[in-house]
C-alpha positions in Angstrom: 22.3 24.3 -18.8 20.3 22.9 -21.9 16.7 22.2 -21.4 15.5 18.6 -21.5 14.1 17.7 -24.8 10.7 16.3 -24.1 9.6 13.2 -26.0 5.9 12.8 -26.8 5.6 10.2 -24.0 7.3 12.6 -21.5 4.9 15.3 -22.5 1.8 13.1 -22.0 3.1 12.0 -18.5 3.8 15.6 -17.6 0.2 16.5 -18.7 -1.3 13.5 -16.8 0.6 14.3 -13.6 -0.5 18.0 -13.7 -4.1 16.9 -14.0 -3.8 14.4 -11.1 -2.0 17.0 -9.0 -4.7 19.5 -9.7 -7.5 17.0 -9.0 -5.9 16.0 -5.7 -5.8 19.6 -4.7 -9.3 20.5 -5.6 -10.8 17.3 -4.2 -8.9 17.8 -0.9 -10.4 21.4 -0.7 -13.9 20.8 -1.8 -14.5 17.0 -1.4 -15.6 14.8 -4.2 -19.2 16.2 -4.4 -18.1 19.8 -4.2 -15.3 19.7 -6.9 -16.1 20.1 -10.5 -14.3 19.0 -13.6 -14.0 22.7 -14.7 -12.3 23.7 -11.5 -9.8 20.8 -11.8 -9.1 21.8 -15.5 -8.4 25.4 -14.5 -6.2 24.4 -11.6 -4.2 22.1 -14.0 -3.9 24.9 -16.6 -5.8 22.8 -19.2 -9.2 23.2 -21.0 -12.2 21.2 -19.8 -12.2 19.3 -23.1 -8.5 18.3 -22.6 -9.5 16.9 -19.1 -12.3 15.0 -20.4 -10.2 13.5 -23.1 -8.1 11.9 -20.5 -10.8 11.1 -17.9 -14.3 10.3 -19.0 -15.9 11.6 -15.7 -15.1 12.7 -12.1 -15.2 9.1 -10.8 -12.5 8.0 -13.2 -10.4 11.0 -12.2 -10.7 10.3 -8.6 -9.9 6.6 -9.0 -6.8 7.6 -11.0 -5.7 9.9 -8.1 -6.0 7.0 -5.7 -4.4 4.5 -8.1 -1.4 6.8 -8.3 -1.0 7.1 -4.6 -1.3 3.3 -4.2 1.3 2.7 -7.0 3.8 5.0 -5.3 3.1 3.3 -1.9 3.7 -0.2 -3.6 7.0 1.0 -5.1 8.1 2.2 -1.7 7.2 -1.3 -0.2 9.0 -3.1 -3.1 12.3 -1.1 -2.4 12.7 -2.6 0.9 15.6 -5.0 1.4 14.4 -8.6 2.5 14.4 -8.5 6.3 16.3 -10.7 8.6 13.0 -11.5 10.4 9.5 -11.1 9.7 8.9 -8.8 12.6 11.7 -6.5 11.3 10.0 -6.4 7.9 6.7 -5.5 9.7 8.5 -2.5 11.4 10.1 -1.3 8.1 6.8 -1.6 6.3 4.9 0.3 9.0 7.6 3.1 8.7 7.1 3.3 5.0 3.4 3.3 5.5 3.4 6.1 7.8 5.8 8.1 5.6 3.6 7.7 2.5 0.0 7.9 3.9 -2.0 11.0 3.1 -5.0 11.3 5.5 -6.5 14.0 3.2 -7.1 11.1 0.6 -8.9 8.8 3.1 -12.4 10.7 2.9 -12.0 10.7 -1.0 -11.4 7.0 -0.9 -14.5 6.5 1.3 -16.6 8.6 -1.2 -15.3 6.5 -4.1 -16.1 3.1 -2.3 -19.6 4.5 -1.3 -20.3 5.4 -5.0 -19.2 1.9 -6.0 -22.2 0.4 -4.1 -24.4 2.4 -6.4 -22.5 2.4 -9.7 -21.6 -1.0 -11.4 -18.9 0.7 -13.5 -17.2 2.2 -10.5 -17.6 -1.0 -8.4 -15.7 -3.0 -11.2 -12.9 -0.3 -11.3 -12.6 -0.4 -7.4 -12.6 -4.1 -7.2 -10.0 -4.3 -9.9 -7.7 -1.9 -8.2 -8.1 -3.7 -4.9 -7.3 -7.1 -6.4 -4.2 -5.7 -8.2 -3.0 -4.0 -4.9 -3.6 -7.3 -3.0 -1.7 -9.4 -5.5 1.3 -6.9 -5.3 1.3 -7.0 -1.5 1.0 -10.8 -1.4 4.0 -11.2 -4.0 6.1 -8.9 -1.7 5.3 -10.9 1.4 6.1 -14.2 -0.3 9.2 -12.8 -1.8 10.5 -11.6 1.6 9.6 -14.8 3.4 11.4 -17.0 1.0 14.5 -14.7 1.0 14.6 -15.0 4.8 13.9 -18.8 4.7 10.7 -18.3 6.7 7.5 -20.1 6.1 3.9 -18.8 6.3 1.3 -20.6 8.3 -1.3 -18.2 6.6 -1.5 -17.7 2.9 0.4 -14.4 1.7 -2.8 -13.3 0.0 -4.8 -13.6 3.3 -2.2 -11.7 5.2 -2.2 -9.0 2.6 -6.0 -8.6 2.6 -6.4 -8.8 6.4 -3.6 -6.1 6.7 -5.1 -3.8 4.1 -8.6 -4.0 5.7 -7.3 -3.3 9.2 -5.2 -0.4 8.0 -8.1 1.1 6.1 -10.2 1.1 9.2 -7.4 2.6 11.2 -6.8 5.3 8.7 -10.6 6.1 8.7 -10.4 6.6 12.5 -7.2 8.7 12.1 -8.8 11.0 9.5 -11.9 11.6 11.7 -10.1 12.0 14.9 -7.4 14.6 14.7 -6.4 14.4 18.3 -6.0 10.6 18.2 -4.5 10.4 14.6 -1.0 9.8 15.7 -2.1 7.0 17.9 -4.2 5.3 15.2 -1.2 5.5 12.8 1.1 4.1 15.2 -1.3 1.2 15.6 -0.5 0.2 12.0 2.9 -0.9 13.3 1.1 -3.1 15.8 -1.1 -4.6 13.2 1.9 -5.4 10.9 3.8 -7.1 13.8 0.9 -9.2 14.9 0.4 -10.4 11.3 4.1 -11.1 11.0 4.4 -13.4 14.0 2.8 -16.4 12.2 5.6 -16.1 9.7 8.4 -15.8 12.2 9.2 -19.6 12.3 11.9 -21.0 10.0 11.1 -23.5 7.2 11.0 -27.1 8.5 14.3 -28.0 6.8 16.1 -25.2 8.4 14.5 -26.1 11.9 15.6 -29.6 11.5 19.2 -28.6 10.5 19.3 -26.4 13.5 18.1 -29.2 15.8 20.8 -31.5 14.4 23.5 -28.9 15.1 22.3 -28.5 18.8 22.4 -32.4 19.0 25.9 -32.6 17.7 27.0 -29.9 20.1 25.5 -31.6 23.1 27.4 -34.9 22.2 30.7 -33.2 21.9 30.1 -31.5 25.3 29.3 -34.9 26.7 25.7 -34.0 27.6 22.6 -36.1 26.6 20.7 -34.6 23.6 17.9 -32.3 24.7 19.4 -31.4 27.9 
């Protein structure tokens, strides 16, 4: 079988993936503080200079690892077929979340966020990533609600932010409490369902049409409307 001819773009992507894979491995073993750029470069099979050419510092590298995980998770959510009801969508989303969550990344994300309080550059990077992730989730929520002719009593962006904040807290508990980890991850489904319930009502036009159909049916049956 002939080998795939690698384009320059494909080579760059493979290099980037190898560096991020190595960083994820070393960070998971030693934590953010204990990991060094030299160790990560060696794990990836590249020179320290090559790693620094891609990432200016360790904070940028960790942020890129977390960004990649977030992008993969967003892609998985986007692949969902619009659900018949918001609650069904919540159950589907919870299943994908559990399947794509890596508890080993939770302490690393906490370290990055803690560093963001002290470092303005890191803070800007984290806030930008948070806002982009929130926008993606809000767009997905709106798309699924419109596809199912449902309305939202709570703005989609608010639902996205509340859900992400609740899930972040639950994942911190799960990462810390190994015995209770399964329960905390299961509670993600509960959170998603609770947030979906305000969106479970049809749009007003649909509700009126349904009411009109019931009234016509009652008249045909000889019963007063509403009884």
